[in-house]
MINUMI-770660 format. One record per residue (C-alpha): z, x, y negated; residue in three letters. Coordinates in steps of 0.001 Angstrom, whole numbers. Each point is the difference from the previous one (the first is absolute). Last residue first. Example, Ala and Ser with C-alpha at 12.3 -4.5 7.8 and 13.67 -1.06 7.14 Angstrom:
! MINUMI-770660
<pt up="7140" east="13670" north="1060" resn="SER"/>
<pt up="660" east="-1370" north="3440" resn="ALA"/>
//
This chain:
! MINUMI-770660
<pt up="27872" east="10198" north="-8299" resn="ALA"/>
<pt up="-2480" east="2674" north="1131" resn="THR"/>
<pt up="-2672" east="-540" north="-2655" resn="LEU"/>
<pt up="2556" east="-853" north="-2686" resn="ARG"/>
<pt up="1964" east="3188" north="655" resn="GLU"/>
<pt up="-3157" east="2104" north="161" resn="PHE"/>
<pt up="-925" east="-1193" north="-3478" resn="THR"/>
<pt up="-3314" east="-1742" north="-706" resn="LEU"/>
<pt up="-1166" east="443" north="-3597" resn="PRO"/>
<pt up="-2129" east="-2695" north="-1684" resn="ASP"/>
<pt up="-3787" east="187" north="264" resn="ALA"/>
<pt up="-2268" east="1246" north="-2824" resn="THR"/>
<pt up="-505" east="3571" north="1207" resn="VAL"/>
<pt up="-368" east="-1075" north="3617" resn="MET"/>
<pt up="-2545" east="-2742" north="-744" resn="HIS"/>
<pt up="-2180" east="2437" north="-1921" resn="ARG"/>
<pt up="388" east="2562" north="2801" resn="LEU"/>
<pt up="-1338" east="-2596" north="2447" resn="THR"/>
<pt up="-2971" east="-679" north="-2273" resn="ASP"/>
<pt up="-651" east="3740" north="-182" resn="LEU"/>
<pt up="-137" east="255" north="3793" resn="PHE"/>
<pt up="-2085" east="-3144" north="525" resn="LEU"/>
<pt up="-2547" east="981" north="-2689" resn="ASP"/>
<pt up="-3071" east="-222" north="2284" resn="SER"/>
<pt up="868" east="-3555" north="966" resn="ARG"/>
<pt up="-1305" east="-1319" north="3319" resn="ASN"/>
<pt up="3355" east="-167" north="1832" resn="ARG"/>
<pt up="1785" east="-1501" north="-2992" resn="ARG"/>
<pt up="1150" east="-3246" north="1660" resn="ASN"/>
<pt up="845" east="1893" north="3200" resn="PHE"/>
<pt up="2094" east="2626" north="-1824" resn="ARG"/>
<pt up="2157" east="-2527" north="-1824" resn="PHE"/>
<pt up="359" east="-2282" north="3052" resn="GLU"/>
<pt up="987" east="2871" north="2315" resn="MET"/>
<pt up="2561" east="1293" north="-2498" resn="GLU"/>
<pt up="1422" east="-3469" north="-687" resn="ALA"/>
<pt up="296" east="-659" north="3752" resn="LEU"/>
<pt up="1883" east="3279" north="402" resn="TYR"/>
<pt up="2419" east="-1037" north="-2753" resn="ALA"/>
<pt up="467" east="-3482" north="1506" resn="ALA"/>
<pt up="970" east="1564" north="3349" resn="LEU"/>
<pt up="2851" east="1974" north="-1586" resn="HIS"/>
<pt up="2945" east="-2180" north="1063" resn="LYS"/>
<pt up="-1685" east="-1125" north="3227" resn="ALA"/>
<pt up="19" east="3634" north="1124" resn="SER"/>
<pt up="-3313" east="1618" north="852" resn="ILE"/>
<pt up="-765" east="1994" north="3146" resn="ARG"/>
<pt up="-3085" east="1925" north="1051" resn="HIS"/>
<pt up="-938" east="864" north="-3639" resn="TRP"/>
<pt up="-3454" east="1315" north="860" resn="THR"/>
<pt up="-1435" east="-1324" north="3263" resn="GLY"/>
<pt up="1871" east="-3227" north="652" resn="ILE"/>
<pt up="810" east="-1132" north="-3554" resn="ILE"/>
<pt up="-3215" east="1324" north="-1540" resn="GLY"/>
<pt up="-2140" east="-1366" north="2811" resn="ARG"/>
<pt up="1837" east="-3292" north="-516" resn="LYS"/>
<pt up="-993" east="-134" north="-3663" resn="LEU"/>
<pt up="-3646" east="811" north="778" resn="LEU"/>
<pt up="-121" east="-2797" north="2574" resn="SER"/>
<pt up="1666" east="-2423" north="-2423" resn="PHE"/>
<pt up="-2773" east="694" north="-2538" resn="ALA"/>
<pt up="-2619" east="-655" north="2681" resn="ASN"/>
<pt up="1843" east="-3232" north="859" resn="GLU"/>
<pt up="-447" east="-1135" north="-3609" resn="VAL"/>
<pt up="-3778" east="357" north="270" resn="THR"/>
<pt up="-263" east="-1335" north="3555" resn="ASN"/>
<pt up="1563" east="-3346" north="-964" resn="THR"/>
<pt up="-3037" east="-2151" north="765" resn="HIS"/>
<pt up="-1964" east="-2968" north="-1380" resn="VAL"/>
<pt up="-3297" east="1184" north="-1501" resn="ASP"/>
<pt up="-1982" east="-1151" north="3021" resn="GLY"/>
<pt up="2552" east="-670" north="2713" resn="ASP"/>
<pt up="1519" east="3352" north="942" resn="VAL"/>
<pt up="2989" east="638" north="2268" resn="TYR"/>
<pt up="-223" east="-2884" north="2465" resn="ILE"/>
<pt up="1757" east="639" north="3325" resn="GLY"/>
<pt up="1702" east="-3402" north="-32" resn="ASP"/>
<pt up="3313" east="1615" north="-890" resn="LYS"/>
<pt up="-1720" east="1729" north="-2945" resn="HIS"/>
<pt up="-712" east="-3331" north="-1691" resn="ARG"/>
<pt up="-1421" east="705" north="-3468" resn="ILE"/>
<pt up="1362" east="-2346" north="-2677" resn="THR"/>
<pt up="-1339" east="-954" north="-3432" resn="ARG"/>
<pt up="2096" east="-1044" north="-3012" resn="HIS"/>
<pt up="-1702" east="-1046" north="-3233" resn="LYS"/>
<pt up="1057" east="-3650" north="151" resn="THR"/>
<pt up="3615" east="1021" north="636" resn="LYS"/>
<pt up="150" east="2404" north="-2993" resn="PHE"/>
<pt up="2458" east="-2050" north="-2082" resn="MET"/>
<pt up="2681" east="437" north="2673" resn="GLY"/>
<pt up="-1289" east="2454" north="2623" resn="MET"/>
<pt up="3333" east="455" north="1767" resn="ALA"/>
<pt up="-342" east="-3208" north="2073" resn="PRO"/>
<pt up="-3273" east="1316" north="1507" resn="PRO"/>
<pt up="1243" east="3611" north="519" resn="TYR"/>
<pt up="3190" east="-562" north="2011" resn="ALA"/>
<pt up="-1836" east="-891" north="3221" resn="GLY"/>
<pt up="-1696" east="3361" north="553" resn="TYR"/>
<pt up="-3677" east="-844" north="630" resn="GLU"/>
<pt up="-1447" east="3020" north="-1803" resn="ASP"/>
<pt up="-453" east="101" north="-3747" resn="THR"/>
<pt up="-2844" east="-322" north="-2534" resn="VAL"/>
<pt up="448" east="-1046" north="-3641" resn="ILE"/>
<pt up="-3227" east="-1029" north="-1764" resn="VAL"/>
<pt up="-1344" east="-94" north="-3577" resn="ASP"/>
<pt up="3075" east="981" north="-2051" resn="VAL"/>
<pt up="259" east="-1910" north="-3300" resn="ASP"/>
<pt up="3814" east="-61" north="-9" resn="GLU"/>
<pt up="171" east="3765" north="517" resn="ALA"/>
<pt up="1908" east="1260" north="3052" resn="VAL"/>
<pt up="2911" east="2453" north="-132" resn="ASN"/>
<pt up="3153" east="-1820" north="-1110" resn="ASP"/>
<pt up="-928" east="-3416" north="1453" resn="LYS"/>
<pt up="-975" east="1519" north="3358" resn="ILE"/>
<pt up="3260" east="1943" north="327" resn="PHE"/>
<pt up="2070" east="-3035" north="-1047" resn="ALA"/>
<pt up="-1737" east="-2198" north="2586" resn="GLU"/>
<pt up="353" east="2630" north="2727" resn="LEU"/>
<pt up="3751" east="302" north="-543" resn="THR"/>
<pt up="491" east="-3775" north="-127" resn="GLY"/>
<pt up="-2078" east="-608" north="3145" resn="VAL"/>
<pt up="1699" east="2597" north="2171" resn="ARG"/>
<pt up="-1112" east="3576" north="610" resn="ALA"/>
<pt up="3416" east="1636" north="-309" resn="ASP"/>
<pt up="1992" east="2481" north="-2085" resn="GLY"/>
<pt up="-3169" east="1242" north="-1610" resn="ALA"/>
<pt up="-1322" east="3485" north="-761" resn="HIS"/>
<pt up="-3114" east="-692" north="-2072" resn="PHE"/>
<pt up="-3414" east="1656" north="-13" resn="PHE"/>
<pt up="-2722" east="-934" north="-2489" resn="ARG"/>
<pt up="-3644" east="1035" north="474" resn="VAL"/>
<pt up="-2705" east="527" north="-2592" resn="ASP"/>
<pt up="-3701" east="-772" north="-73" resn="GLY"/>
<pt up="-3181" east="-381" north="2057" resn="GLY"/>
<pt up="1529" east="-2940" north="1763" resn="ARG"/>
<pt up="3311" east="-746" north="-1674" resn="GLN"/>
<pt up="2922" east="992" north="2158" resn="ARG"/>
<pt up="3359" east="-1665" north="525" resn="ILE"/>
<pt up="2571" east="1647" north="2242" resn="ALA"/>
<pt up="3380" east="-957" north="1422" resn="LEU"/>
<pt up="2288" east="2485" north="1758" resn="VAL"/>
<pt up="2853" east="-1296" north="2145" resn="VAL"/>
<pt up="2509" east="2482" north="1425" resn="GLU"/>
<pt up="778" east="555" north="3676" resn="LYS"/>
<pt up="3401" east="718" north="1494" resn="LYS"/>
<pt up="456" east="-3400" north="1626" resn="CYS"/>
<pt up="3091" east="-534" north="2148" resn="ASP"/>
<pt up="1492" east="-2694" north="-2282" resn="PRO"/>
<pt up="-3309" east="-1968" north="-55" resn="HIS"/>
<pt up="-1195" east="-684" north="-3550" resn="GLY"/>
<pt up="-2923" east="2367" north="224" resn="PRO"/>
<pt up="-1723" east="-364" north="3411" resn="LYS"/>
<pt up="1708" east="1736" north="2919" resn="HIS"/>
<pt up="642" east="-3114" north="2055" resn="GLN"/>
<pt up="-3706" east="-831" north="-173" resn="HIS"/>
<pt up="-996" east="3021" north="2060" resn="GLY"/>
<pt up="-328" east="3719" north="-435" resn="ARG"/>
<pt up="2017" east="2690" north="-1747" resn="GLN"/>
<pt up="-1910" east="3163" north="-745" resn="LYS"/>
<pt up="1630" east="989" north="-3270" resn="GLY"/>
<pt up="-24" east="-457" north="-3773" resn="GLY"/>
<pt up="-2921" east="-2017" north="-1279" resn="VAL"/>
<pt up="-988" east="-3670" north="151" resn="TYR"/>
<pt up="-3209" east="-1402" north="-1456" resn="THR"/>
<pt up="-1082" east="-2795" north="-2319" resn="GLU"/>
<pt up="-3417" east="-1057" north="-1234" resn="ASP"/>
<pt up="-1745" east="-1312" north="-3099" resn="ILE"/>
<pt up="-3679" east="274" north="-961" resn="GLU"/>
<pt up="-1393" east="-730" north="-3453" resn="VAL"/>
<pt up="-3576" east="-908" north="-900" resn="THR"/>
<pt up="-467" east="70" north="-3774" resn="GLY"/>
<pt up="3220" east="755" north="-1863" resn="ASN"/>
<pt up="3136" east="2121" north="159" resn="LEU"/>
<pt up="2507" east="-230" north="-2848" resn="ALA"/>
<pt up="271" east="3120" north="-2173" resn="PRO"/>
<pt up="2992" east="2285" north="655" resn="LYS"/>
<pt up="2687" east="777" north="-2553" resn="ASN"/>
<pt up="2942" east="1779" north="1620" resn="VAL"/>
<pt up="-1604" east="3015" north="1649" resn="GLU"/>
<pt up="1866" east="1951" north="2670" resn="ASN"/>
<pt up="-1865" east="3315" north="-89" resn="MET"/>
<pt up="2680" east="1554" north="-2210" resn="ALA"/>
<pt up="2621" east="-758" north="2661" resn="ALA"/>
<pt up="-2272" east="1590" north="2601" resn="ARG"/>
<pt up="-13" east="3244" north="-2000" resn="ILE"/>
<pt up="3791" east="-43" north="-109" resn="ARG"/>
<pt up="107" east="-744" north="3718" resn="HIS"/>
<pt up="-2174" east="3011" north="784" resn="CYS"/>
<pt up="2222" east="2311" north="-2064" resn="LEU"/>
<pt up="3180" east="-1270" north="1639" resn="TYR"/>
<pt up="-1391" east="678" north="3479" resn="TRP"/>
<pt up="-1368" east="3428" north="-988" resn="ALA"/>
<pt up="3283" east="1037" north="-1625" resn="THR"/>
<pt up="2024" east="-1148" north="3009" resn="LYS"/>
<pt up="-2408" east="1727" north="2392" resn="TYR"/>
<pt up="452" east="3303" north="-1805" resn="SER"/>
<pt up="-2961" east="1612" north="-1713" resn="MET"/>
<pt up="-3231" east="1828" north="839" resn="GLY"/>
<pt up="-3214" east="-1828" north="-904" resn="VAL"/>
<pt up="-1474" east="-473" north="3485" resn="THR"/>
<pt up="3124" east="1" north="2176" resn="ARG"/>
<pt up="2156" east="-2232" north="-2226" resn="LYS"/>
<pt up="-2953" east="-2220" north="-868" resn="ILE"/>
<pt up="-643" east="-497" north="3721" resn="GLN"/>
<pt up="3656" east="-890" north="534" resn="ASN"/>
<pt up="-153" east="-2444" north="-2920" resn="ALA"/>
<pt up="-2842" east="-1778" north="1769" resn="SER"/>
<pt up="-3506" east="-505" north="-1348" resn="ILE"/>
<pt up="-1775" east="-3296" north="-500" resn="GLY"/>
<pt up="-2736" east="-1675" north="2031" resn="LYS"/>
<pt up="-2763" east="624" north="-2535" resn="ARG"/>
<pt up="1482" east="3389" north="-958" resn="ALA"/>
<pt up="-1642" east="713" north="-3384" resn="GLU"/>
<pt up="2698" east="-1377" north="-2263" resn="CYS"/>
<pt up="2999" east="1445" north="1856" resn="LEU"/>
<pt up="-1576" east="3472" north="164" resn="LEU"/>
<pt up="-918" east="-192" north="-3694" resn="LEU"/>
<pt up="3531" east="-1038" north="-961" resn="THR"/>
<pt up="1461" east="2812" north="2107" resn="VAL"/>
<pt up="-2152" east="2574" north="-1827" resn="LEU"/>
<pt up="765" east="-1429" north="-3448" resn="PHE"/>
<pt up="3750" east="88" north="641" resn="TRP"/>
<pt up="-391" east="3550" north="1271" resn="LYS"/>
<pt up="-1831" east="924" north="-3223" resn="ASN"/>
<pt up="2867" east="-1644" north="-1886" resn="LEU"/>
<pt up="2569" east="2418" north="1394" resn="ALA"/>
<pt up="2966" east="-1793" north="1573" resn="LEU"/>
<pt up="3145" east="-221" north="-2107" resn="HIS"/>
<pt up="-344" east="-3761" north="-421" resn="SER"/>
<pt up="2262" east="-1723" north="-2530" resn="ASP"/>
<pt up="-2655" east="-2634" north="-886" resn="ASN"/>
<pt up="-3388" east="417" north="1728" resn="PHE"/>
<pt up="-172" east="-3768" north="680" resn="ILE"/>
<pt up="255" east="-444" north="-3761" resn="THR"/>
<pt up="2785" east="-146" north="-2607" resn="GLY"/>
<pt up="-526" east="3590" north="-1128" resn="ALA"/>
<pt up="-3086" east="1616" north="1583" resn="THR"/>
<pt up="-1850" east="570" north="-3292" resn="VAL"/>
<pt up="3039" east="1741" north="-1466" resn="SER"/>
<pt up="2865" east="-1148" north="-2209" resn="PHE"/>
<pt up="2200" east="760" north="-3012" resn="GLN"/>
<pt up="1079" east="-3005" north="-2060" resn="TYR"/>
<pt up="741" east="516" north="-3707" resn="GLN"/>
<pt up="-647" east="-3706" north="-727" resn="CYS"/>
<pt up="-2775" east="427" north="-2592" resn="GLU"/>
<pt up="-956" east="3683" north="339" resn="SER"/>
<pt up="-637" east="-397" north="3732" resn="CYS"/>
<pt up="57" east="3309" north="1880" resn="TRP"/>
<pt up="-2226" east="1108" north="2875" resn="LEU"/>
<pt up="895" east="2423" north="2765" resn="LEU"/>
<pt up="-2266" east="1844" north="2434" resn="LYS"/>
<pt up="-1037" east="2536" north="-2661" resn="ALA"/>
<pt up="3543" east="1349" north="-184" resn="ASN"/>
<pt up="1078" east="2069" north="-3014" resn="THR"/>
<pt up="-2797" east="-1290" north="-2240" resn="SER"/>
<pt up="1045" east="-3582" north="575" resn="LEU"/>
<pt up="-2906" east="-2423" north="-57" resn="ARG"/>
<pt up="37" east="-2592" north="-2764" resn="VAL"/>
<pt up="133" east="-3779" north="71" resn="VAL"/>
<pt up="-471" east="-2530" north="-2763" resn="LYS"/>
<pt up="-1916" east="-2231" north="2393" resn="GLN"/>
<pt up="2667" east="-2693" north="-43" resn="THR"/>
<pt up="903" east="-2011" north="3098" resn="LYS"/>
<pt up="3750" east="-43" north="-854" resn="CYS"/>
<pt up="1303" east="1106" north="3391" resn="ARG"/>
<pt up="-2934" east="1370" north="2027" resn="PRO"/>
<pt up="-1249" east="1958" north="-3074" resn="CYS"/>
<pt up="-3793" east="150" north="18" resn="GLU"/>
<pt up="-2333" east="2918" north="667" resn="PRO"/>
<pt up="-3694" east="-537" north="-915" resn="GLY"/>
<pt up="-2431" east="-2910" north="308" resn="ASN"/>
<pt up="-495" east="318" north="3790" resn="PRO"/>
<pt up="3788" east="344" north="407" resn="TRP"/>
<pt up="918" east="-248" north="3679" resn="ARG"/>
<pt up="-3315" east="1162" north="1453" resn="LEU"/>
<pt up="-660" east="2683" north="-2614" resn="ARG"/>
<pt up="3605" east="1216" north="258" resn="GLU"/>
<pt up="-218" east="113" north="3800" resn="LEU"/>
<pt up="-3170" east="2113" north="-192" resn="MET"/>
<pt up="1566" east="2511" north="-2391" resn="GLU"/>
<pt up="3102" east="147" north="2163" resn="ARG"/>
<pt up="-2057" east="954" north="3064" resn="CYS"/>
<pt up="-1769" east="2756" north="-1935" resn="LYS"/>
<pt up="3354" east="1362" north="-1177" resn="GLU"/>
<pt up="1485" east="-22" north="3509" resn="ASP"/>
<pt up="-2797" east="2258" north="1186" resn="THR"/>
<pt up="-3073" east="-35" north="2282" resn="PRO"/>
<pt up="-1110" east="-3512" north="-954" resn="PHE"/>
<pt up="-3802" east="-21" north="-254" resn="ARG"/>
<pt up="-756" east="2655" north="2651" resn="GLU"/>
<pt up="2747" east="-1060" north="2411" resn="THR"/>
<pt up="-1129" east="-3622" north="-249" resn="LEU"/>
<pt up="-3694" east="805" north="374" resn="GLU"/>
<pt up="714" east="2015" north="3165" resn="PRO"/>
<pt up="2131" east="-2892" north="1354" resn="LEU"/>
<pt up="-2695" east="-2604" north="-688" resn="THR"/>
<pt up="-137" east="-2662" north="-2735" resn="MET"/>
//
């Protein structure tokens, strides 16, 4: 989807609502409360639907990420497209200047879209899987500034990537054995072929049932590729993430880091899909609302 195509297909609020209704209710409108399809459209307001069973009045945006928004839907669609197609993300300030809105509205809007991108059910990774950790949040150097030290301002980000497949990002409190073990267990299939890591000492004891499938590449010895043993695939994903943090968002609070990781993961795993924009809208119209109070609590 390109910007000219977007403005041509969705020039009005009515066209946007038609698309959201098809995405939310592919088999026809359904009452969010009692789940019946005995629903009629009000003649006085085409935006509203009325359930004849429970007498509930609602619209296609009720109970979704769009809930209680006064922003025009064509602006929602425009921001969603910009967020989808920016490989390294787009900042709220850029949205403010490009689309025309206050910074607060742009910031809240971007976080609502990110909330819809945060998928719950993710298939376990298989085949050859690479695992790595990185630290974000400043230019501190030296061992004394590793996470866990009282002066450290960095945050731990773990990543698992299947070669030729998806990536998983996780904002962790540390990179210790227990944390890594839980992360591996939650994201790697039991019949995985190989798990590749660098020589970080916490990986071997964290492998658990995968110990016989673990391979190590020793970066400290100047070895970065040994046949099929390398972590270049997951490091490429980290590189894209850091370009987003440094070049686009510039500064991310620890509180919202997980949301930015979810956005990057969602977009990265769908980078070759032609329906990325519509798939994002589908997630937005089926996701639970995110209030400003909960976001900023």
